[in-house]
DSSP file (Angstrom, degrees, kcal/mol; ACC not computed):
  #  RESIDUE AA STRUCTURE BP1 BP2  ACC     N-H-->O    O-->H-N    N-H-->O    O-->H-N    TCO  KAPPA ALPHA  PHI   PSI    X-CA   Y-CA   Z-CA
    1    1 A X              0   0    0      0, 0.0     2,-0.1     0, 0.0     3,-0.0   0.000 360.0 360.0 360.0 146.0  157.6 -145.6  -42.3
    2    2 A X        -     0   0    0      1,-0.1     2,-0.3     2,-0.0     0, 0.0  -0.433 360.0-101.9 -75.4 153.9  161.0 -145.4  -40.6
    3    3 A X        -     0   0    0     -2,-0.1    -1,-0.1     1,-0.1     0, 0.0  -0.611  28.3-167.1 -76.9 133.2  161.5 -146.9  -37.2
    4    4 A X    >   +     0   0    0     -2,-0.3     3,-1.6    -3,-0.0     4,-0.4  -0.069  29.9 149.9-112.0  32.1  161.4 -144.3  -34.5
    5    5 A X  T 3  S+     0   0    0      1,-0.3    -2,-0.0     2,-0.1     0, 0.0  -0.466  71.4  13.7 -65.8 132.0  162.8 -146.4  -31.7
    6    6 A X  T 3> S+     0   0    0     -2,-0.2     4,-2.0     3,-0.0    -1,-0.3   0.394  88.8 116.9  85.9  -3.1  164.8 -144.3  -29.2
    7    7 A X  H <> S+     0   0    0     -3,-1.6     4,-2.4     1,-0.2     5,-0.2   0.904  76.8  50.4 -64.4 -40.2  163.5 -141.0  -30.5
    8    8 A X  H  > S+     0   0    0     -4,-0.4     4,-2.4     1,-0.2    -1,-0.2   0.884 109.0  52.0 -65.2 -37.3  161.8 -140.2  -27.1
    9    9 A X  H  > S+     0   0    0      2,-0.2     4,-2.2     1,-0.2    -1,-0.2   0.897 110.8  47.3 -65.8 -39.7  165.0 -141.1  -25.3
   10   10 A X  H  X S+     0   0    0     -4,-2.0     4,-1.6     2,-0.2    -2,-0.2   0.908 112.3  49.4 -68.7 -41.5  167.1 -138.7  -27.4
   11   11 A X  H  X S+     0   0    0     -4,-2.4     4,-2.1     1,-0.2    -2,-0.2   0.904 111.6  49.5 -62.9 -40.7  164.5 -135.9  -27.1
   12   12 A X  H  X S+     0   0    0     -4,-2.4     4,-2.7     1,-0.2    -2,-0.2   0.902 108.5  53.1 -64.0 -40.7  164.5 -136.4  -23.3
   13   13 A X  H  X S+     0   0    0     -4,-2.2     4,-0.6     1,-0.2    -1,-0.2   0.818 111.2  47.2 -64.6 -30.5  168.4 -136.3  -23.3
   14   14 A X  H  < S+     0   0    0     -4,-1.6     4,-0.5     1,-0.1    -1,-0.2   0.883 118.3  39.4 -76.7 -39.0  168.3 -133.0  -25.1
   15   15 A X  H  X S+     0   0    0     -4,-2.1     4,-2.3     1,-0.2     3,-0.3   0.785  99.3  76.5 -82.4 -29.0  165.6 -131.4  -22.8
   16   16 A X  H  X S+     0   0    0     -4,-2.7     4,-2.9     1,-0.2     5,-0.3   0.887  91.9  50.1 -55.5 -49.0  166.9 -132.8  -19.5
   17   17 A X  H  X S+     0   0    0     -4,-0.6     4,-2.4     1,-0.2    -1,-0.2   0.902 113.1  47.2 -59.6 -38.8  169.9 -130.5  -19.0
   18   18 A X  H  > S+     0   0    0     -4,-0.5     4,-2.2    -3,-0.3    -1,-0.2   0.916 113.3  48.6 -66.6 -42.1  167.7 -127.4  -19.6
   19   19 A X  H  X S+     0   0    0     -4,-2.3     4,-2.3     2,-0.2    -2,-0.2   0.913 112.4  47.7 -64.0 -43.8  165.0 -128.7  -17.3
   20   20 A X  H  X S+     0   0    0     -4,-2.9     4,-2.8     2,-0.2     5,-0.2   0.917 111.6  50.5 -64.4 -43.2  167.5 -129.5  -14.5
   21   21 A X  H  X S+     0   0    0     -4,-2.4     4,-2.3    -5,-0.3    -1,-0.2   0.890 110.6  50.2 -61.9 -39.3  169.1 -126.0  -14.9
   22   22 A X  H  X S+     0   0    0     -4,-2.2     4,-2.1     2,-0.2    -2,-0.2   0.921 112.6  45.7 -64.6 -44.9  165.7 -124.4  -14.7
   23   23 A X  H  X S+     0   0    0     -4,-2.3     4,-2.2     2,-0.2    -2,-0.2   0.920 114.5  47.4 -65.9 -44.1  164.8 -126.3  -11.6
   24   24 A X  H  X S+     0   0    0     -4,-2.8     4,-2.8     1,-0.2    -1,-0.2   0.889 110.8  53.0 -65.5 -38.3  168.1 -125.6   -9.9
   25   25 A X  H  X S+     0   0    0     -4,-2.3     4,-2.4    -5,-0.2     5,-0.2   0.898 108.3  49.9 -62.9 -40.9  167.9 -121.9  -10.9
   26   26 A X  H  X S+     0   0    0     -4,-2.1     4,-1.8     2,-0.2    -2,-0.2   0.918 113.3  46.5 -62.9 -43.0  164.5 -121.7   -9.3
   27   27 A X  H  X S+     0   0    0     -4,-2.2     4,-2.2     2,-0.2    -2,-0.2   0.920 111.9  51.4 -64.5 -43.3  165.8 -123.3   -6.1
   28   28 A X  H  X S+     0   0    0     -4,-2.8     4,-2.0     1,-0.2    -2,-0.2   0.926 113.1  43.0 -61.2 -47.6  168.9 -121.0   -6.1
   29   29 A X  H  X S+     0   0    0     -4,-2.4     4,-2.4     2,-0.2    -1,-0.2   0.791 110.2  57.5 -73.1 -26.9  166.9 -117.8   -6.4
   30   30 A X  H  X S+     0   0    0     -4,-1.8     4,-2.2    -5,-0.2    -1,-0.2   0.914 108.1  46.8 -65.8 -42.2  164.4 -119.0   -3.9
   31   31 A X  H  X S+     0   0    0     -4,-2.2     4,-2.8     2,-0.2    46,-0.2   0.903 111.1  52.7 -64.9 -40.9  167.1 -119.4   -1.3
   32   32 A X  H  X S+     0   0    0     -4,-2.0     4,-2.0     1,-0.2    -2,-0.2   0.930 111.3  45.6 -60.5 -46.1  168.5 -116.0   -2.2
   33   33 A X  H  X S+     0   0    0     -4,-2.4     4,-2.0     2,-0.2    -1,-0.2   0.875 112.3  51.7 -66.6 -36.9  165.1 -114.4   -1.7
   34   34 A X  H  X S+     0   0    0     -4,-2.2     4,-2.2     2,-0.2    -2,-0.2   0.938 109.7  49.1 -63.6 -46.3  164.6 -116.3    1.6
   35   35 A X  H  X S+     0   0    0     -4,-2.8     4,-2.4     1,-0.2    -2,-0.2   0.858 108.1  55.0 -63.1 -34.3  168.0 -115.1    2.9
   36   36 A X  H  X S+     0   0    0     -4,-2.0     4,-2.2     2,-0.2    -1,-0.2   0.918 108.7  47.9 -62.4 -42.6  167.1 -111.5    1.9
   37   37 A X  H  X S+     0   0    0     -4,-2.0     4,-2.4     2,-0.2    -2,-0.2   0.887 110.8  51.4 -65.0 -38.5  164.0 -111.8    4.0
   38   38 A X  H  X S+     0   0    0     -4,-2.2     4,-2.6     2,-0.2    -2,-0.2   0.910 109.4  50.0 -64.4 -42.0  166.0 -113.2    6.9
   39   39 A X  H  X S+     0   0    0     -4,-2.4     4,-2.1     2,-0.2    -2,-0.2   0.907 111.1  48.8 -64.5 -41.3  168.5 -110.3    6.7
   40   40 A X  H  X S+     0   0    0     -4,-2.2     4,-1.7     1,-0.2    -1,-0.2   0.926 113.5  46.5 -63.0 -44.3  165.7 -107.8    6.7
   41   41 A X  H  X S+     0   0    0     -4,-2.4     4,-2.6     1,-0.2    -2,-0.2   0.864 109.1  55.5 -66.3 -35.4  164.1 -109.5    9.7
   42   42 A X  H  X S+     0   0    0     -4,-2.6     4,-2.4     1,-0.2    -1,-0.2   0.896 106.3  50.6 -64.3 -39.2  167.5 -109.7   11.5
   43   43 A X  H  X S+     0   0    0     -4,-2.1     4,-2.2     2,-0.2    -1,-0.2   0.885 110.7  50.1 -66.0 -36.0  167.9 -105.9   11.1
   44   44 A X  H  X S+     0   0    0     -4,-1.7     4,-2.8     2,-0.2    -2,-0.2   0.923 110.1  49.5 -65.4 -43.9  164.4 -105.5   12.6
   45   45 A X  H  X S+     0   0    0     -4,-2.6     4,-2.2     1,-0.2    -2,-0.2   0.905 111.8  48.9 -62.7 -40.6  165.2 -107.7   15.5
   46   46 A X  H  X S+     0   0    0     -4,-2.4     4,-1.8     2,-0.2    -1,-0.2   0.906 112.3  48.0 -64.2 -41.4  168.5 -105.8   16.2
   47   47 A X  H  X S+     0   0    0     -4,-2.2     4,-2.0     2,-0.2    -2,-0.2   0.904 110.4  51.8 -66.2 -40.7  166.7 -102.5   16.0
   48   48 A X  H  X S+     0   0    0     -4,-2.8     4,-0.8     1,-0.2    -2,-0.2   0.911 111.0  47.9 -61.8 -41.1  163.9 -103.7   18.4
   49   49 A X  H  < S+     0   0    0     -4,-2.2    -1,-0.2    -5,-0.2    -2,-0.2   0.866 114.1  48.3 -66.1 -34.5  166.6 -104.9   20.9
   50   50 A X  H  < S+     0   0    0     -4,-1.8    -2,-0.2     1,-0.2    -1,-0.2   0.781 106.6  52.8 -79.2 -27.6  168.4 -101.5   20.6
   51   51 A X  H  < S+     0   0    0     -4,-2.0    85,-2.3    -5,-0.1     2,-0.2   0.660  80.2 107.5 -86.0 -14.0  165.4  -99.1   21.0
   52   52 A X  S  < S-     0   0    0     -4,-0.8     7,-0.4    -3,-0.2     2,-0.3  -0.449  76.9-117.8 -68.2 131.0  164.1 -100.6   24.2
   53   53 A X        +     0   0    0     -2,-0.2     2,-0.4     5,-0.1    -1,-0.1  -0.524  38.0 175.0 -70.7 125.9  164.8  -98.3   27.1
   54   54 A X        -     0   0    0     -2,-0.3     2,-0.4     2,-0.1    -1,-0.0  -0.966  23.1-126.4-135.9 121.2  167.1  -99.9   29.7
   55   55 A X  S    S+     0   0    0     -2,-0.4    -2,-0.0     1,-0.2     0, 0.0  -0.904  77.8   1.7-113.5 139.0  168.3  -98.0   32.7
   56   56 A X  S    S+     0   0    0     -2,-0.4     2,-0.7     2,-0.0    -1,-0.2  -0.998 132.9  37.9 -92.5  -9.2  171.1  -97.4   33.8
   57   57 A X  S    S-     0   0    0      3,-0.0     3,-0.1     0, 0.0    -2,-0.1  -0.864  73.4-152.7-110.5 104.7  173.0  -99.4   31.1
   58   58 A X        -     0   0    0     -2,-0.7    -5,-0.1     1,-0.1    -8,-0.1  -0.325  38.0 -85.7 -68.2 158.0  171.6  -99.0   27.6
   59   59 A X        -     0   0    0     -7,-0.4    -1,-0.1    -9,-0.2     2,-0.1  -0.370  47.9-129.2 -65.5 140.0  172.3 -101.9   25.2
   60   60 A X     >  -     0   0    0      1,-0.1     4,-1.8    -3,-0.1     5,-0.1  -0.398  18.3-111.1 -88.2 166.1  175.6 -101.7   23.4
   61   61 A X  H  > S+     0   0    0      1,-0.2     4,-2.6     2,-0.2     5,-0.2   0.872 118.9  56.7 -62.6 -36.8  176.3 -101.9   19.7
   62   62 A X  H  > S+     0   0    0      1,-0.2     4,-1.9     2,-0.2    -1,-0.2   0.875 106.0  49.9 -63.6 -37.0  178.1 -105.3   20.3
   63   63 A X  H  > S+     0   0    0      2,-0.2     4,-1.9     1,-0.2    -1,-0.2   0.878 110.3  50.0 -69.4 -36.8  174.9 -106.7   22.0
   64   64 A X  H  X S+     0   0    0     -4,-1.8     4,-2.2     2,-0.2    -2,-0.2   0.916 110.2  50.5 -64.9 -42.8  172.8 -105.5   19.0
   65   65 A X  H  X S+     0   0    0     -4,-2.6     4,-2.8     1,-0.2    -2,-0.2   0.872 108.1  53.2 -62.5 -36.5  175.3 -107.2   16.7
   66   66 A X  H  X S+     0   0    0     -4,-1.9     4,-2.5     2,-0.2    -1,-0.2   0.893 107.3  51.3 -65.6 -39.2  175.0 -110.4   18.7
   67   67 A X  H  X S+     0   0    0     -4,-1.9     4,-2.1     2,-0.2    -2,-0.2   0.931 113.2  45.5 -61.2 -45.4  171.2 -110.3   18.4
   68   68 A X  H  X S+     0   0    0     -4,-2.2     4,-2.7     2,-0.2    -2,-0.2   0.930 113.4  48.8 -64.6 -46.1  171.5 -109.9   14.6
   69   69 A X  H  X S+     0   0    0     -4,-2.8     4,-2.7     1,-0.2    -1,-0.2   0.891 111.1  50.1 -63.6 -39.6  174.2 -112.7   14.3
   70   70 A X  H  X S+     0   0    0     -4,-2.5     4,-1.7     2,-0.2    -1,-0.2   0.904 111.4  48.9 -64.7 -40.5  172.1 -115.1   16.4
   71   71 A X  H  X S+     0   0    0     -4,-2.1     4,-1.2    -5,-0.2     5,-0.3   0.935 113.7  46.1 -64.0 -45.5  169.1 -114.5   14.3
   72   72 A X  H  X S+     0   0    0     -4,-2.7     4,-2.6     1,-0.2     3,-0.5   0.915 111.4  51.8 -63.5 -42.8  171.0 -115.0   11.1
   73   73 A X  H  < S+     0   0    0     -4,-2.7    -1,-0.2     1,-0.2    -2,-0.2   0.841 113.4  45.3 -63.6 -32.3  172.7 -118.1   12.4
   74   74 A X  H  < S+     0   0    0     -4,-1.7    -1,-0.2    -5,-0.2    -2,-0.2   0.667 126.5  24.3 -85.2 -16.5  169.4 -119.6   13.4
   75   75 A X  H  < S+     0   0    0     -4,-1.2    -2,-0.2    -3,-0.5    -3,-0.2   0.667  91.2  99.3-124.5 -23.2  167.4 -118.8   10.2
   76   76 A X     <  -     0   0    0     -4,-2.6     2,-0.8    -5,-0.3   -41,-0.0  -0.368  64.1-132.4 -74.4 149.0  169.7 -118.3    7.1
   77   77 A X        +     0   0    0    -46,-0.2   -42,-0.1     1,-0.1    -1,-0.1  -0.885  46.8 145.3 -97.6 107.2  170.2 -121.1    4.6
   78   78 A X    >   -     0   0    0     -2,-0.8     3,-1.3    -5,-0.1    -1,-0.1   0.439  56.1-125.8-122.7  -4.6  174.0 -121.2    4.1
   79   79 A X  T 3  S-     0   0    0      1,-0.3     3,-0.1     2,-0.0    -2,-0.1   0.912  79.8 -43.7  54.7  47.2  174.6 -125.0    3.5
   80   80 A X  T 3  S+     0   0    0      1,-0.3    -1,-0.3     0, 0.0     2,-0.1   0.195 108.2 123.8  90.7 -15.7  177.2 -125.2    6.3
   81   81 A X  S <  S-     0   0    0     -3,-1.3    -1,-0.3     1,-0.1    -3,-0.1  -0.444  72.3 -94.2 -76.0 153.2  179.1 -122.0    5.5
   82   82 A X        -     0   0    0     -2,-0.1    -1,-0.1     1,-0.1    -9,-0.0  -0.294  34.5-114.6 -63.8 152.4  179.5 -119.4    8.2
   83   83 A X        -     0   0    0      1,-0.1     3,-0.1    -3,-0.1    -1,-0.1   0.938  34.5-171.6 -57.0 -53.7  176.8 -116.7    8.2
   84   84 A X        +     0   0    0      1,-0.2    24,-0.3    23,-0.1     2,-0.3   0.619  24.4 153.8  71.2  12.2  179.3 -113.9    7.4
   85   85 A X        -     0   0    0     22,-0.1     2,-0.4   -16,-0.1    -1,-0.2  -0.574  31.4-151.5 -75.6 134.1  176.7 -111.2    8.0
   86   86 A X  E     -A  106   0A   0     20,-2.7    20,-2.9    -2,-0.3     2,-0.4  -0.884   9.1-159.9-108.0 140.9  178.1 -107.8    9.0
   87   87 A X  E     -A  105   0A   0     -2,-0.4     2,-0.4    18,-0.2    18,-0.2  -0.954   8.8-172.4-123.8 135.0  176.1 -105.4   11.1
   88   88 A X  E     -A  104   0A   0     16,-2.6    16,-2.8    -2,-0.4     2,-0.4  -0.993   6.1-163.2-126.2 138.6  176.5 -101.7   11.6
   89   89 A X  E     -A  103   0A   0     -2,-0.4     2,-0.4    14,-0.2    14,-0.2  -0.968   7.8-178.9-120.4 129.9  174.6  -99.7   14.2
   90   90 A X  E     -A  102   0A   0     12,-2.5    12,-3.2    -2,-0.4     2,-0.5  -0.997   7.5-163.4-132.0 136.1  174.3  -95.9   14.1
   91   91 A X  E     -A  101   0A   0     -2,-0.4     2,-0.4    10,-0.2    10,-0.2  -0.957   8.7-148.9-118.5 131.2  172.4  -93.7   16.6
   92   92 A X    >   -     0   0    0      8,-2.5     3,-0.6    -2,-0.5     2,-0.1  -0.811  65.5  -0.9 -96.9 139.1  171.5  -90.1   15.9
   93   93 A X  T 3  S-     0   0    0     -2,-0.4    -2,-0.1     1,-0.2     0, 0.0  -0.418 113.4 -45.4  83.0-160.3  171.3  -87.8   18.8
   94   94 A X  T 3  S-     0   0    0     -2,-0.1    -1,-0.2     1,-0.0    -2,-0.0   0.404  80.2-100.8 -92.7   1.4  172.1  -88.7   22.4
   95   95 A X  S <  S+     0   0    0     -3,-0.6    -2,-0.1     1,-0.2     3,-0.1   0.645  76.4 141.1  87.5  15.2  170.0  -91.9   22.5
   96   96 A X    >   -     0   0    0      1,-0.2     3,-2.1    40,-0.1    39,-0.3  -0.350  64.8 -60.4 -85.4 172.5  167.1  -90.3   24.2
   97   97 A X  T 3  S+     0   0    0      1,-0.3    39,-0.2    39,-0.2    -1,-0.2  -0.230 124.2  20.9 -55.8 132.5  163.4  -91.1   23.5
   98   98 A X  T 3  S+     0   0    0     37,-2.5    -1,-0.3     1,-0.3     2,-0.2   0.188  88.3 126.8  94.6 -16.0  162.5  -90.3   19.9
   99   99 A X    <   -     0   0    0     -3,-2.1    36,-3.0    35,-0.1    -1,-0.3  -0.551  62.1-117.1 -74.5 138.2  166.0  -90.3   18.5
  100  100 A X  E     - B   0 134A   0     34,-0.2    -8,-2.5    -2,-0.2     2,-0.4  -0.468  24.7-164.4 -78.4 147.3  166.4  -92.6   15.5
  101  101 A X  E     -AB  91 133A   0     32,-3.0    32,-2.3   -10,-0.2     2,-0.4  -0.998   6.2-155.2-128.1 134.5  168.6  -95.7   15.5
  102  102 A X  E     -AB  90 132A   0    -12,-3.2   -12,-2.5    -2,-0.4     2,-0.5  -0.926   6.7-168.9-114.7 131.9  169.6  -97.5   12.3
  103  103 A X  E     -AB  89 131A   0     28,-2.6    28,-2.2    -2,-0.4     2,-0.5  -0.984   8.1-172.4-118.7 121.6  170.7 -101.1   12.0
  104  104 A X  E     -AB  88 130A   0    -16,-2.8   -16,-2.6    -2,-0.5     2,-0.5  -0.963   2.5-168.8-117.8 126.4  172.2 -102.2    8.7
  105  105 A X  E     -AB  87 129A   0     24,-2.9    24,-2.4    -2,-0.5     2,-0.4  -0.966   4.0-171.7-117.7 126.7  173.0 -105.8    7.9
  106  106 A X  E     +AB  86 128A   0    -20,-2.9   -20,-2.7    -2,-0.5     2,-0.3  -0.915   5.4 176.7-117.0 144.6  175.1 -106.8    4.9
  107  107 A X  E     - B   0 127A   0     20,-2.6    20,-3.5    -2,-0.4     2,-0.7  -0.984  24.5-139.8-148.3 134.5  175.6 -110.3    3.6
  108  108 A X  E     - B   0 126A   0     -2,-0.3     2,-0.6   -24,-0.3    18,-0.2  -0.862  21.8-156.1 -97.6 112.5  177.5 -111.6    0.6
  109  109 A X  E     - B   0 125A   0     16,-3.1    16,-2.6    -2,-0.7     2,-0.5  -0.782   2.5-158.6 -92.6 122.8  175.5 -114.5   -1.0
  110  110 A X        -     0   0    0     -2,-0.6    12,-0.1    14,-0.2    13,-0.1  -0.889  19.2-126.1-100.7 126.1  177.5 -116.9   -3.0
  111  111 A X        -     0   0    0     -2,-0.5   -82,-0.0    10,-0.5   -83,-0.0  -0.357  13.2-152.0 -67.3 150.0  175.5 -118.9   -5.6
  112  112 A X  S    S-     0   0    0      3,-0.0    -1,-0.1    -2,-0.0     4,-0.1   0.914  81.2  -0.4 -90.9 -50.5  176.0 -122.7   -5.3
  113  113 A X  S >  S+     0   0    0    -89,-0.1     3,-1.6     2,-0.1     4,-0.4   0.759 114.9  73.8-112.5 -37.9  175.3 -124.1   -8.8
  114  114 A X  G >> S+     0   0    0      1,-0.3     4,-2.6     2,-0.2     3,-2.1   0.824  86.9  64.0 -55.1 -39.5  174.6 -121.1  -11.1
  115  115 A X  G 34 S+     0   0    0      1,-0.3    -1,-0.3     6,-0.2     7,-0.2   0.792  93.0  64.4 -60.3 -24.5  178.2 -119.7  -11.3
  116  116 A X  G <4 S+     0   0    0     -3,-1.6    -1,-0.3     1,-0.2    -2,-0.2   0.747 116.2  28.8 -67.8 -20.3  179.2 -122.9  -13.0
  117  117 A X  T <4 S+     0   0    0     -3,-2.1     2,-0.6    -4,-0.4    -2,-0.2   0.721 126.0  41.9-108.5 -31.2  177.0 -121.9  -15.9
  118  118 A X    ><  -     0   0    0     -4,-2.6     3,-1.5     1,-0.1    -1,-0.3  -0.912  60.7-168.9-123.5 103.5  176.9 -118.1  -15.7
  119  119 A X  G >  S+     0   0    0     -2,-0.6     3,-1.3     1,-0.3     4,-0.3   0.728  82.8  69.8 -66.8 -21.0  180.3 -116.6  -15.1
  120  120 A X  G 3  S+     0   0    0      1,-0.3     3,-0.3     2,-0.1    -1,-0.3   0.779 102.4  45.1 -66.5 -25.1  178.8 -113.1  -14.5
  121  121 A X  G X  S+     0   0    0     -3,-1.5     3,-1.5     1,-0.2   -10,-0.5   0.307  81.9 103.1 -98.4   7.8  177.2 -114.5  -11.2
  122  122 A X  T <  S+     0   0    0     -3,-1.3    -1,-0.2     1,-0.3    -2,-0.1   0.797  77.4  55.2 -63.6 -28.6  180.4 -116.2  -10.0
  123  123 A X  T 3  S-     0   0    0     -3,-0.3    -1,-0.3    -4,-0.3     2,-0.1   0.558 105.5-133.0 -82.1  -6.9  181.2 -113.5   -7.5
  124  124 A X    <   -     0   0    0     -3,-1.5     2,-0.3   -14,-0.1    -1,-0.3  -0.423  21.9 -83.6  86.7-166.2  177.9 -113.7   -5.8
  125  125 A X  E     -B  109   0A   0    -16,-2.6   -16,-3.1    -2,-0.1     2,-0.5  -0.995  28.5-120.7-144.6 144.7  175.6 -110.9   -4.8
  126  126 A X  E     -B  108   0A   0     -2,-0.3     2,-0.4   -18,-0.2   -18,-0.2  -0.753  25.2-164.5 -90.5 130.7  175.4 -108.5   -1.9
  127  127 A X  E     -B  107   0A   0    -20,-3.5   -20,-2.6    -2,-0.5     2,-0.4  -0.893   8.4-176.2-111.4 143.7  172.2 -108.5    0.2
  128  128 A X  E     -B  106   0A   0     -2,-0.4     2,-0.4   -22,-0.2   -22,-0.2  -0.998  13.1-171.2-142.5 145.1  171.4 -105.8    2.6
  129  129 A X  E     -B  105   0A   0    -24,-2.4   -24,-2.9    -2,-0.4     2,-0.4  -0.998   9.9-173.6-134.7 132.0  168.6 -105.1    5.1
  130  130 A X  E     -B  104   0A   0     -2,-0.4     2,-0.4   -26,-0.2   -26,-0.2  -0.982   4.1-176.0-130.7 137.3  168.2 -101.8    6.9
  131  131 A X  E     -B  103   0A   0    -28,-2.2   -28,-2.6    -2,-0.4     2,-0.5  -0.999   6.4-166.0-133.0 134.3  165.8 -100.8    9.7
  132  132 A X  E     +B  102   0A   0     -2,-0.4     2,-0.3   -30,-0.2   -30,-0.2  -0.984  18.0 166.2-118.9 124.2  165.3  -97.4   11.3
  133  133 A X  E     -B  101   0A   0    -32,-2.3   -32,-3.0    -2,-0.5     2,-0.3  -0.945  33.8-114.8-133.3 156.3  163.4  -97.2   14.6
  134  134 A X  E     -B  100   0A   0     -2,-0.3   -34,-0.2   -34,-0.2   -35,-0.1  -0.718  35.9-106.6 -93.0 141.3  163.0  -94.4   17.2
  135  135 A X              0   0    0    -36,-3.0   -37,-2.5    -2,-0.3   -83,-0.1  -0.316 360.0 360.0 -63.1 144.6  164.3  -94.9   20.7
  136  136 A X              0   0    0    -85,-2.3   -39,-0.2   -39,-0.2    -1,-0.1   0.433 360.0 360.0 -87.6 360.0  161.7  -95.5   23.4
């Protein structure tokens, strides 16, 4: 029989890059899904802040955007990059009880490792969360 010294090391060297890419891909997409959930929750928090009745000065769009930005800054996984989430608030009607208010949060997620292997994902992906609630 031939000597098979080092065969396991060569097989491991062949399988290791694929295994590492698979593990990093799972981590990358897990972070993406987590950030999507954070963006959805941030839009809910902004909508909750906006629908609460406050007299005589109702909450402004800038204050709703601040609520969303604070939520994103405290919960998103960005690895040191700025949040970059953009928020738009639209109110239907005069803002009286029962009128709907929409909070839309957009975020451009840039992949960390995957673009080096898949050029189609090099530009990242846009994530969005939208919440519609009725004014109280």
